[in-house]
All heavy atoms as an XYZ file, in Angstrom:
800
protein
N       0.844     -1.184      0.000
C       0.000      0.000      0.000
C       0.893      1.253      0.000
O       1.885      1.292      0.706
C      -0.888     -0.020      1.251
C      -2.258      0.525      1.009
S      -3.352      0.500      2.445
C      -3.621     -1.237      2.701
N       0.528      2.223     -0.772
C       1.278      3.472     -0.885
C       1.166      4.268      0.424
O       0.099      4.767      0.771
C       0.712      4.272     -2.066
C       1.366      5.625     -2.252
O       2.234      6.001     -1.454
O       0.990      6.304     -3.220
N       2.272      4.352      1.143
C       2.282      5.022      2.456
C       1.837      6.486      2.375
O       1.146      6.967      3.256
C       3.691      4.950      3.076
C       4.162      3.561      3.378
C       3.446      2.936      4.562
O       3.048      3.618      5.485
N       3.268      1.635      4.518
N       2.227      7.169      1.307
C       1.821      8.573      1.167
C       0.303      8.689      1.057
O      -0.303      9.567      1.666
C       2.485      9.222     -0.053
C       3.979      9.425      0.142
O       4.436      9.494      1.304
O       4.695      9.517     -0.878
N      -0.305      7.800      0.297
C      -1.762      7.814      0.159
C      -2.426      7.458      1.484
O      -3.423      8.088      1.871
C      -2.215      6.851     -0.941
C      -3.721      6.797     -1.167
C      -4.280      8.165     -1.555
C      -4.054      5.750     -2.215
N      -1.885      6.481      2.180
C      -2.427      6.092      3.483
C      -2.449      7.302      4.413
O      -3.487      7.622      5.013
C      -1.605      4.950      4.122
C      -1.997      4.745      5.581
C      -1.763      3.671      3.324
N      -1.333      7.991      4.519
C      -1.273      9.138      5.427
C      -2.129     10.300      4.945
O      -2.687     11.042      5.756
C       0.175      9.555      5.678
C       0.853      8.608      6.634
C       1.820      7.719      6.192
C       0.486      8.577      7.976
C       2.421      6.825      7.073
C       1.075      7.687      8.853
C       2.041      6.814      8.400
O       2.616      5.925      9.274
N      -2.280     10.460      3.635
C      -3.166     11.501      3.116
C      -4.608     11.210      3.517
O      -5.302     12.089      4.053
C      -3.049     11.596      1.592
C      -4.026     12.556      0.904
C      -3.847     13.986      1.416
C      -3.864     12.487     -0.595
N      -5.063      9.986      3.291
C      -6.437      9.607      3.655
C      -6.654      9.768      5.156
O      -7.653     10.353      5.592
C      -6.744      8.153      3.226
C      -6.698      7.998      1.710
C      -8.072      7.672      3.801
C      -7.743      8.761      0.942
N      -5.712      9.285      5.950
C      -5.867      9.369      7.405
C      -5.831     10.817      7.894
O      -6.525     11.172      8.846
C      -4.816      8.514      8.103
C      -4.956      7.008      7.857
C      -3.813      6.250      8.513
C      -6.305      6.491      8.337
N      -5.063     11.660      7.231
C      -5.047     13.076      7.631
C      -6.382     13.746      7.298
O      -6.838     14.617      8.046
C      -3.888     13.825      6.975
O      -4.088     13.987      5.592
N      -7.022     13.320      6.213
C      -8.351     13.859      5.893
C      -9.368     13.376      6.916
O     -10.194     14.158      7.400
C      -8.762     13.468      4.451
C      -7.821     14.109      3.427
C     -10.205     13.892      4.190
C      -7.981     13.572      2.008
N      -9.310     12.105      7.270
C     -10.223     11.551      8.282
C     -10.083     12.327      9.592
O     -11.071     12.628     10.259
C      -9.962     10.043      8.501
C     -10.697      9.520      9.725
C     -10.345      9.257      7.258
N      -8.865     12.669      9.933
C      -8.589     13.414     11.168
C      -9.316     14.760     11.188
O      -9.620     15.285     12.252
C      -7.070     13.624     11.284
C      -6.600     14.013     12.637
C      -6.468     12.819     13.566
O      -7.304     11.926     13.610
N      -5.413     12.801     14.319
N      -9.619     15.304     10.017
C     -10.267     16.616      9.909
C     -11.786     16.568     10.067
O     -12.419     17.606     10.250
C      -9.931     17.254      8.556
C      -8.455     17.521      8.346
C      -7.894     18.520      9.345
O      -8.555     19.537      9.610
O      -6.791     18.272      9.863
N     -12.387     15.391      9.975
C     -13.849     15.298     10.079
C     -14.250     15.703     11.493
O     -13.820     15.095     12.468
C     -14.351     13.874      9.782
C     -13.858     13.391      8.429
C     -15.890     13.829      9.851
C     -14.089     11.904      8.180
N     -15.074     16.745     11.626
C     -15.441     17.212     12.971
C     -16.389     16.250     13.699
O     -17.120     15.490     13.059
C     -16.141     18.549     12.723
C     -16.316     18.691     11.269
C     -15.641     17.556     10.580
N     -16.379     16.311     15.012
C     -17.327     15.539     15.815
C     -18.739     15.914     15.380
O     -19.027     17.072     15.094
C     -17.161     15.840     17.304
C     -15.934     15.228     17.901
C     -15.858     15.499     19.383
C     -14.592     14.865     19.938
N     -14.456     15.078     21.365
N     -19.599     14.911     15.324
C     -20.983     15.144     14.947
C     -21.217     15.146     13.448
O     -22.341     15.336     12.996
N     -20.168     14.927     12.668
C     -20.280     14.883     11.207
C     -19.706     13.570     10.697
O     -18.924     12.912     11.374
C     -19.515     16.046     10.560
C     -20.044     17.406     10.936
C     -21.424     17.635     10.353
C     -21.969     18.998     10.732
N     -23.319     19.204     10.199
N     -20.121     13.188      9.499
C     -19.588     11.997      8.852
C     -19.176     12.343      7.429
O     -19.611     13.353      6.869
C     -20.618     10.831      8.820
C     -20.985     10.382     10.220
C     -21.853     11.219      8.023
N     -18.339     11.493      6.856
C     -17.941     11.620      5.458
C     -18.112     10.242      4.820
O     -18.085      9.219      5.511
C     -16.493     12.083      5.342
N     -18.280     10.233      3.516
C     -18.392      8.955      2.810
C     -17.018      8.559      2.257
O     -16.123      9.397      2.104
C     -19.400      9.062      1.664
O     -18.889      9.873      0.627
N     -16.892      7.277      1.948
C     -15.651      6.786      1.346
C     -15.377      7.532      0.042
O     -14.251      7.922     -0.229
C     -15.746      5.282      1.059
C     -15.965      4.460      2.297
C     -17.222      3.960      2.612
C     -14.916      4.186      3.171
C     -17.437      3.213      3.751
C     -15.110      3.435      4.308
C     -16.382      2.956      4.598
O     -16.577      2.219      5.736
N     -16.427      7.729     -0.747
C     -16.282      8.434     -2.016
C     -15.816      9.873     -1.784
O     -14.945     10.382     -2.488
C     -17.602      8.425     -2.788
C     -17.506      9.116     -4.120
C     -18.810      9.042     -4.883
C     -18.646      9.729     -6.228
N     -19.849      9.608     -7.037
N     -16.387     10.529     -0.792
C     -15.995     11.902     -0.471
C     -14.508     11.971     -0.127
O     -13.798     12.864     -0.596
C     -16.850     12.401      0.698
C     -16.600     13.822      1.112
C     -17.499     14.251      2.268
O     -18.331     13.479      2.760
N     -17.337     15.472      2.708
N     -14.034     11.029      0.667
C     -12.618     11.004      1.023
C     -11.752     10.748     -0.208
O     -10.696     11.368     -0.360
C     -12.345      9.947      2.087
C     -13.003     10.176      3.452
C     -12.681      9.028      4.391
C     -12.596     11.499      4.050
N     -12.209      9.860     -1.077
C     -11.452      9.579     -2.302
C     -11.347     10.831     -3.166
O     -10.269     11.131     -3.700
C     -12.123      8.443     -3.074
N     -12.422     11.578     -3.284
C     -12.404     12.820     -4.070
C     -11.458     13.832     -3.435
O     -10.652     14.469     -4.121
C     -13.835     13.392     -4.208
C     -13.809     14.813     -4.756
C     -14.687     12.489     -5.099
N     -11.533     13.973     -2.115
C     -10.658     14.928     -1.418
C      -9.180     14.551     -1.565
O      -8.315     15.428     -1.542
C     -11.037     15.021      0.059
C     -12.366     15.716      0.342
C     -12.756     15.535      1.807
C     -12.305     17.194     -0.022
N      -8.911     13.255     -1.733
C      -7.530     12.788     -1.910
C      -7.122     12.784     -3.382
O      -6.053     12.291     -3.725
C      -7.375     11.390     -1.325
N      -7.974     13.339     -4.226
C      -7.727     13.400     -5.671
C      -7.629     12.012     -6.288
O      -6.855     11.772     -7.219
C      -6.472     14.233     -5.975
C      -6.486     14.793     -7.395
O      -7.584     14.972     -7.955
O      -5.394     15.033     -7.937
N      -8.418     11.084     -5.750
C      -8.497      9.704     -6.260
C      -9.980      9.335     -6.371
O     -10.451      8.394     -5.735
C      -7.803      8.738     -5.305
C      -6.331      9.003     -5.034
C      -5.409      8.621     -6.168
N      -5.328      7.211     -6.398
C      -4.373      6.419     -5.929
N      -3.403      6.913     -5.182
N      -4.374      5.136     -6.211
N     -10.770     10.071     -7.176
C     -12.225      9.942     -7.173
C     -12.782      8.555     -7.469
O     -13.914      8.262     -7.101
C     -12.686     10.952     -8.224
C     -11.503     11.204     -9.077
C     -10.298     11.013     -8.182
N     -12.020      7.699     -8.089
C     -12.516      6.359     -8.423
C     -12.041      5.300     -7.437
O     -12.180      4.108     -7.690
C     -12.087      5.987     -9.844
C     -12.708      6.906    -10.864
C     -12.370      6.494    -12.253
C     -13.014      7.495    -13.209
N     -13.114      6.995    -14.554
N     -11.485      5.721     -6.316
C     -10.887      4.778     -5.376
C     -11.568      4.722     -4.013
O     -10.907      4.571     -2.982
C      -9.406      5.085     -5.204
C      -8.611      4.817     -6.453
O      -7.918      5.678     -6.958
N      -8.716      3.608     -6.985
N     -12.895      4.792     -3.987
C     -13.621      4.723     -2.714
C     -13.360      3.397     -1.999
O     -13.200      3.360     -0.780
C     -15.112      4.922     -2.937
N     -13.276      2.304     -2.745
C     -13.003      1.000     -2.124
C     -11.608      0.959     -1.518
O     -11.404      0.368     -0.453
C     -13.165     -0.128     -3.136
C     -14.602     -0.406     -3.471
C     -14.687     -1.562     -4.465
N     -16.041     -1.748     -4.918
C     -16.847     -2.707     -4.459
N     -16.416     -3.547     -3.546
N     -18.066     -2.813     -4.916
N     -10.659      1.592     -2.173
C      -9.301      1.671     -1.629
C      -9.307      2.450     -0.314
O      -8.611      2.080      0.631
C      -8.354      2.317     -2.636
C      -6.904      2.498     -2.188
C      -6.265      1.163     -1.817
C      -6.099      3.197     -3.275
N     -10.108      3.505     -0.246
C     -10.237      4.261      1.000
C     -10.723      3.330      2.103
O     -10.189      3.330      3.211
C     -11.179      5.470      0.832
C     -11.528      6.093      2.176
C     -10.555      6.509     -0.096
N     -11.730      2.524      1.811
C     -12.237      1.568      2.802
C     -11.166      0.601      3.262
O     -11.050      0.307      4.454
N     -10.380      0.127      2.325
C      -9.289     -0.800      2.675
C      -8.262     -0.112      3.579
O      -7.806     -0.679      4.566
C      -8.620     -1.328      1.413
C      -7.551     -2.352      1.681
C      -7.063     -2.958      0.386
C      -5.950     -3.938      0.611
N      -6.385     -5.246      1.015
N      -7.917      1.118      3.242
C      -6.970      1.876      4.072
C      -7.533      2.052      5.479
O      -6.825      1.843      6.473
C      -6.646      3.232      3.418
C      -5.767      3.023      2.179
C      -5.968      4.181      4.409
C      -5.596      4.245      1.304
N      -8.798      2.409      5.575
C      -9.391      2.634      6.897
C      -9.469      1.347      7.711
O      -9.362      1.387      8.940
C     -10.771      3.270      6.764
C     -10.788      4.668      6.153
C     -12.196      5.234      6.160
C      -9.835      5.605      6.855
N      -9.612      0.215      7.031
C      -9.672     -1.057      7.764
C      -8.334     -1.398      8.421
O      -8.278     -2.230      9.319
C     -10.121     -2.193      6.841
O      -9.093     -2.547      5.937
N      -7.270     -0.740      7.975
C      -5.935     -0.953      8.551
C      -5.436      0.271      9.329
O      -4.267      0.332      9.708
C      -4.925     -1.283      7.442
C      -5.213     -2.575      6.765
N      -5.955     -2.664      5.609
C      -4.874     -3.845      7.090
C      -6.058     -3.924      5.257
N      -5.412     -4.671      6.133
N      -6.288      1.235      9.555
C      -5.882      2.504     10.180
C      -5.249      2.321     11.556
O      -4.347      3.073     11.930
C      -7.067      3.460     10.274
N      -5.680      1.318     12.300
C      -5.159      1.136     13.657
C      -3.658      0.842     13.664
O      -2.995      1.054     14.676
C      -5.920      0.030     14.385
O      -5.744     -1.203     13.720
N      -3.114      0.390     12.549
C      -1.671      0.151     12.457
C      -0.875      1.459     12.425
O       0.316      1.477     12.655
C      -1.317     -0.659     11.209
C      -1.895     -2.049     11.202
C      -2.816     -2.428     10.230
C      -1.534     -2.991     12.170
C      -3.350     -3.714     10.220
C      -2.063     -4.268     12.168
C      -2.969     -4.621     11.187
O      -3.501     -5.880     11.182
N      -1.568      2.556     12.122
C      -0.901      3.846     11.954
C      -1.189      4.823     13.085
O      -0.654      5.919     13.111
C      -1.319      4.473     10.614
C      -0.952      3.623      9.437
C      -1.850      2.704      8.914
C       0.306      3.710      8.868
C      -1.511      1.903      7.838
C       0.659      2.912      7.791
C      -0.245      2.009      7.279
N      -2.073      4.444     14.012
C      -2.420      5.326     15.123
C      -3.919      5.331     15.342
O      -4.635      4.467     14.832
N      -4.379      6.310     16.089
C      -5.801      6.419     16.381
C      -6.417      7.509     15.511
O      -5.962      8.654     15.527
C      -6.026      6.738     17.856
C      -5.700      5.575     18.764
C      -6.124      5.826     20.194
O      -7.144      6.517     20.405
O      -5.420      5.347     21.088
N      -7.453      7.127     14.779
C      -8.143      8.047     13.885
C      -9.646      7.861     14.049
O     -10.096      6.751     14.351
C      -7.730      7.781     12.426
C      -6.259      7.965     12.189
C      -5.372      6.910     12.322
C      -5.757      9.215     11.871
C      -4.013      7.085     12.130
C      -4.400      9.406     11.668
C      -3.530      8.334     11.807
N     -10.434      8.907     13.826
C     -11.888      8.792     13.999
C     -12.572      8.130     12.794
O     -13.455      8.709     12.157
C     -12.319     10.252     14.184
C     -11.325     11.035     13.386
C     -10.025     10.288     13.553
N     -12.167      6.906     12.502
C     -12.699      6.192     11.343
C     -14.189      5.887     11.486
O     -14.862      5.623     10.488
C     -11.924      4.902     11.117
S     -10.197      5.191     10.684
N     -14.695      5.945     12.721
C     -16.129      5.708     12.920
C     -16.964      6.787     12.223
O     -18.146      6.596     11.991
C     -16.463      5.647     14.413
C     -16.229      6.920     15.153
N     -14.962      7.323     15.541
C     -17.084      7.886     15.557
C     -15.066      8.490     16.169
N     -16.334      8.855     16.185
N     -16.348      7.889     11.842
C     -17.061      8.979     11.170
C     -17.144      8.794      9.663
O     -17.586      9.686      8.949
C     -16.380     10.309     11.483
C     -16.441     10.663     12.952
C     -15.807     12.000     13.246
N     -15.714     12.196     14.690
C     -14.722     12.800     15.292
N     -13.726     13.306     14.599
N     -14.714     12.916     16.609
N     -16.743      7.634      9.170
C     -16.802      7.362      7.736
C     -17.838      6.270      7.487
O     -17.791      5.207      8.106
C     -15.424      6.948      7.186
C     -15.499      6.746      5.676
C     -14.364      7.994      7.530
N     -18.772      6.566      6.588
C     -19.859      5.655      6.238
C     -19.960      5.598      4.714
O     -19.269      6.350      4.023
C     -21.196      6.126      6.853
C     -21.131      6.108      8.383
C     -21.571      7.519      6.365
N     -20.837      4.745      4.187
C     -20.965      4.756      2.737
C     -21.866      5.915      2.307
O     -22.430      6.624      3.147
C     -21.402      3.390      2.193
C     -22.885      3.145      2.267
O     -23.674      3.960      2.747
N     -23.297      2.002      1.784
N     -22.007      6.115      1.016
C     -22.729      7.287      0.493
C     -24.190      7.348      0.926
O     -24.777      8.428      0.987
C     -22.647      7.316     -1.035
O     -21.317      7.509     -1.433
N     -24.768      6.194      1.227
C     -26.159      6.151      1.683
C     -26.267      6.315      3.198
O     -27.365      6.346      3.747
C     -26.805      4.835      1.262
N     -25.121      6.406      3.880
C     -25.131      6.547      5.329
C     -25.087      5.231      6.073
O     -25.237      5.203      7.295
N     -24.879      4.121      5.347
C     -24.800      2.817      6.011
C     -23.503      2.685      6.789
O     -22.452      3.133      6.342
C     -24.906      1.679      4.995
C     -26.331      1.323      4.648
C     -26.444     -0.016      3.932
N     -25.537     -0.160      2.818
C     -25.805      0.193      1.566
N     -26.958      0.734      1.272
N     -24.913      0.001      0.621
N     -23.616      2.024      7.917
C     -22.459      1.793      8.780
C     -21.651      0.600      8.285
O     -22.091     -0.160      7.434
C     -22.937      1.544     10.214
C     -23.793      2.648     10.836
C     -24.203      2.258     12.255
C     -23.088      3.978     10.824
N     -20.468      0.435      8.851
C     -19.596     -0.680      8.500
C     -20.205     -1.978      9.034
O     -20.470     -2.079     10.236
C     -18.180     -0.481      9.097
C     -17.300     -1.684      8.820
C     -17.556      0.803      8.583
N     -20.443     -2.967      8.166
C     -20.990     -4.243      8.641
C     -20.052     -4.891      9.657
O     -18.844     -4.938      9.459
C     -21.073     -5.099      7.374
C     -21.015     -4.135      6.236
C     -20.220     -2.957      6.729
N     -20.622     -5.352     10.757
C     -19.841     -6.060     11.758
C     -19.147     -5.173     12.774
O     -18.541     -5.677     13.723
N     -19.226     -3.857     12.610
C     -18.600     -2.957     13.588
C     -19.698     -2.519     14.558
O     -20.358     -1.516     14.368
C     -17.965     -1.761     12.908
C     -17.167     -0.881     13.819
C     -16.989     -1.019     15.168
C     -16.448      0.299     13.462
N     -16.205     -0.015     15.663
C     -15.859      0.806     14.627
C     -16.254      0.972     12.257
C     -15.089      1.970     14.626
C     -15.492      2.112     12.263
C     -14.903      2.607     13.435
N     -19.875     -3.315     15.575
C     -20.978     -3.133     16.518
C     -20.961     -1.788     17.238
O     -22.000     -1.247     17.577
C     -20.975     -4.273     17.552
C     -21.022     -5.662     16.948
C     -22.228     -5.903     16.050
O     -23.314     -5.394     16.362
O     -22.061     -6.584     15.022
N     -19.781     -1.248     17.481
C     -19.632     -0.044     18.283
C     -19.764      1.262     17.487
O     -19.878      2.335     18.063
C     -18.264     -0.094     18.975
C     -18.208      0.750     20.214
O     -19.216      0.999     20.849
N     -17.012      1.194     20.557
N     -19.768      1.180     16.156
C     -19.753      2.396     15.344
C     -20.958      3.286     15.620
O     -20.816      4.495     15.796
C     -19.682      2.055     13.853
C     -19.523      3.286     12.984
C     -19.433      2.966     11.499
O     -19.790      1.877     11.052
N     -18.963      3.922     10.735
N     -22.137      2.711     15.672
C     -23.337      3.517     15.907
C     -23.269      4.216     17.260
O     -23.582      5.400     17.367
C     -24.603      2.673     15.800
C     -25.853      3.537     15.998
C     -27.135      2.779     15.780
N     -28.250      3.664     16.061
C     -29.275      3.859     15.266
N     -29.354      3.222     14.116
N     -30.251      4.672     15.619
N     -22.856      3.511     18.299
C     -22.757      4.112     19.632
C     -21.765      5.276     19.636
O     -22.024      6.314     20.256
C     -22.357      3.062     20.665
N     -20.648      5.109     18.952
C     -19.662      6.189     18.870
C     -20.258      7.417     18.178
O     -20.051      8.553     18.614
C     -18.409      5.718     18.123
C     -17.543      4.695     18.844
C     -16.521      4.091     17.879
C     -16.855      5.325     20.037
N     -21.006      7.197     17.100
C     -21.616      8.312     16.371
C     -22.744      8.949     17.176
O     -22.873     10.175     17.213
C     -22.125      7.839     15.008
C     -21.032      7.454     14.017
C     -21.636      6.811     12.780
C     -20.176      8.658     13.648
N     -23.546      8.136     17.829
C     -24.623      8.682     18.663
C     -24.065      9.533     19.799
O     -24.650     10.553     20.163
C     -25.500      7.561     19.221
C     -26.413      6.963     18.180
C     -27.237      5.798     18.694
O     -26.805      5.109     19.658
O     -28.322      5.572     18.127
N     -22.929      9.137     20.341
C     -22.292      9.910     21.414
C     -21.866     11.288     20.919
O     -21.701     12.217     21.718
C     -21.093      9.156     21.979
N     -21.715     11.430     19.598
C     -21.348     12.715     18.997
C     -22.565     13.441     18.417
O     -22.425     14.401     17.677
C     -20.300     12.496     17.902
C     -18.996     11.962     18.432
C     -17.947     11.765     17.346
O     -18.218     12.028     16.153
O     -16.827     11.361     17.701
N     -23.760     12.941     18.747
C     -25.020     13.526     18.297
C     -25.294     13.395     16.805
O     -26.021     14.201     16.210
C     -25.122     15.005     18.631
C     -25.211     15.534     19.996
C     -25.101     14.651     21.231
O     -25.710     14.965     22.074
N     -24.378     13.619     21.441
N     -24.711     12.407     16.163
C     -25.017     12.136     14.760
C     -26.452     11.605     14.702
O     -26.860     10.789     15.526
C     -24.016     11.120     14.153
C     -24.475     10.636     12.791
C     -22.640     11.760     14.061
N     -27.208     12.082     13.720
C     -28.630     11.743     13.589
C     -28.787     10.559     12.643
O     -28.198     10.526     11.563
C     -29.411     12.964     13.064
C     -29.265     14.128     14.044
C     -30.872     12.615     12.830
C     -29.679     15.467     13.477
N     -29.617      9.611     13.072
C     -29.905      8.429     12.267
C     -31.339      8.466     11.769
O     -32.227      8.979     12.442
C     -29.685      7.151     13.097
C     -28.238      6.836     13.313
C     -27.513      7.462     14.315
C     -27.591      5.923     12.497
C     -26.169      7.188     14.508
C     -26.248      5.641     12.685
C     -25.540      6.271     13.689
N     -31.556      7.904     10.590
C     -32.897      7.770     10.040
C     -33.510      6.477     10.569
O     -32.823      5.652     11.174
C     -32.839      7.760      8.508
C     -32.261      9.046      7.939
C     -32.425      9.169      6.437
C     -31.672      8.133      5.655
N     -31.705      8.358      4.201
N     -34.808      6.302     10.325
C     -35.514      5.110     10.806
C     -34.919      3.818     10.277
O     -34.970      2.792     10.949
C     -36.995      5.182     10.433
C     -37.795      6.080     11.348
C     -39.282      5.990     11.069
O     -39.768      4.916     10.664
O     -39.958      7.010     11.269
N     -34.333      3.857      9.091
C     -33.766      2.634      8.505
C     -32.396      2.267      9.083
O     -31.780      1.303      8.681
C     -33.678      2.753      6.980
C     -32.700      3.812      6.507
O     -32.008      4.451      7.289
N     -32.649      4.008      5.194
N     -31.894      3.074     10.023
C     -30.616      2.785     10.673
C     -29.419      3.453     10.029
O     -28.308      3.364     10.546
N     -29.638      4.132      8.903
C     -28.553      4.845      8.241
C     -28.386      6.235      8.833
O     -29.345      6.828      9.338
C     -28.830      4.996      6.737
C     -28.784      3.689      5.986
O     -28.462      2.648      6.545
N     -29.120      3.731      4.719
N     -27.181      6.769      8.730
C     -26.929      8.145      9.135
C     -27.719      9.067      8.214
O     -27.819      8.825      7.005
C     -25.416      8.477      9.043
C     -25.164      9.957      9.237
C     -24.629      7.660     10.054
N     -28.292     10.119      8.762
C     -28.980     11.128      7.952
C     -27.911     12.000      7.303
O     -27.390     12.934      7.909
C     -29.914     11.961      8.824
C     -30.806     12.873      8.011
O     -30.382     13.346      6.936
O     -31.932     13.137      8.466
N     -27.561     11.666      6.070
C     -26.475     12.356      5.371
C     -26.810     13.816      5.084
O     -25.919     14.659      5.050
C     -26.116     11.616      4.079
C     -25.557     10.217      4.298
S     -24.038     10.177      5.268
C     -22.832     10.572      4.000
N     -28.089     14.127      4.892
C     -28.467     15.520      4.632
C     -28.158     16.407      5.839
O     -27.792     17.562      5.685
C     -29.946     15.626      4.274
C     -30.256     15.105      2.894
C     -31.704     15.303      2.541
C     -31.961     14.763      1.141
N     -33.365     14.871      0.771
N     -28.302     15.851      7.022
C     -28.084     16.634      8.242
C     -26.673     16.506      8.800
O     -26.210     17.399      9.507
C     -29.093     16.220      9.314
C     -30.517     16.565      8.945
C     -31.483     16.134     10.020
C     -32.906     16.483      9.603
N     -33.898     15.927     10.536
N     -26.003     15.405      8.507
C     -24.745     15.124      9.206
C     -23.513     14.981      8.330
O     -22.414     14.776      8.852
C     -24.895     13.861     10.047
S     -26.142     14.038     11.340
N     -23.656     15.111      7.013
C     -22.475     14.948      6.174
C     -21.569     16.168      6.309
O     -22.027     17.308      6.306
C     -22.831     14.753      4.706
C     -21.618     14.432      3.856
C     -21.980     13.971      2.451
O     -23.121     14.099      2.014
N     -21.009     13.423      1.754
N     -20.297     15.904      6.443
C     -19.274     16.948      6.558
C     -19.216     17.728      5.264
O     -19.054     17.175      4.194
C     -17.941     16.278      6.848
C     -16.757     17.173      6.949
C     -16.686     18.424      7.506
C     -15.417     16.859      6.525
N     -15.405     18.903      7.447
C     -14.605     17.966      6.839
C     -14.838     15.769      5.911
C     -13.245     17.998      6.573
C     -13.501     15.787      5.636
C     -12.709     16.904      5.970
N     -19.381     19.007      5.372
C     -19.253     19.916      4.222
C     -17.919     20.619      4.383
O     -17.782     21.528      5.206
C     -20.379     20.936      4.189
C     -21.759     20.342      4.291
C     -22.244     19.777      2.975
N     -23.610     19.275      3.140
C     -24.018     18.121      2.669
N     -23.195     17.351      2.013
N     -25.244     17.728      2.849
N     -16.934     20.179      3.633
C     -15.582     20.695      3.744
C     -15.598     22.210      3.561
O     -16.163     22.724      2.605
C     -14.640     20.041      2.714
C     -13.236     20.583      2.835
C     -14.660     18.528      2.879
N     -15.003     22.908      4.523
C     -14.949     24.362      4.452
C     -16.153     25.051      5.070
O     -16.165     26.261      5.218
N     -17.177     24.247      5.440
C     -18.391     24.832      6.010
C     -18.558     24.518      7.487
O     -19.284     25.189      8.180
C     -19.621     24.317      5.269
S     -19.650     24.780      3.536
N     -17.937     23.457      7.949
C     -18.113     23.031      9.353
C     -16.933     23.455     10.199
O     -15.863     23.627      9.764
C     -18.263     21.505      9.405
C     -19.514     21.038      8.708
O     -20.560     21.673      8.877
O     -19.441     20.026      7.980
């Protein structure tokens, strides 16, 4: 894995404010790799090897949480992230708007 890309993605994740979320695609675009949303997910799955990052603030474009990560919802709720009835994050209310939050 390209270490420079790993640190770029993780530095962007570090910028997501409490109470906001970003999508994998959004992070890929911010890293100037718009077609690499899956690569972003792979990088985040290994983030703990590089330190502590607020990866719980990253969801898919529809607001779905990471399958099998039982604690993600609790972490987001503790930051007042709003969920819809279907269990997805309300992206209209909680998506990080770079430069606006």
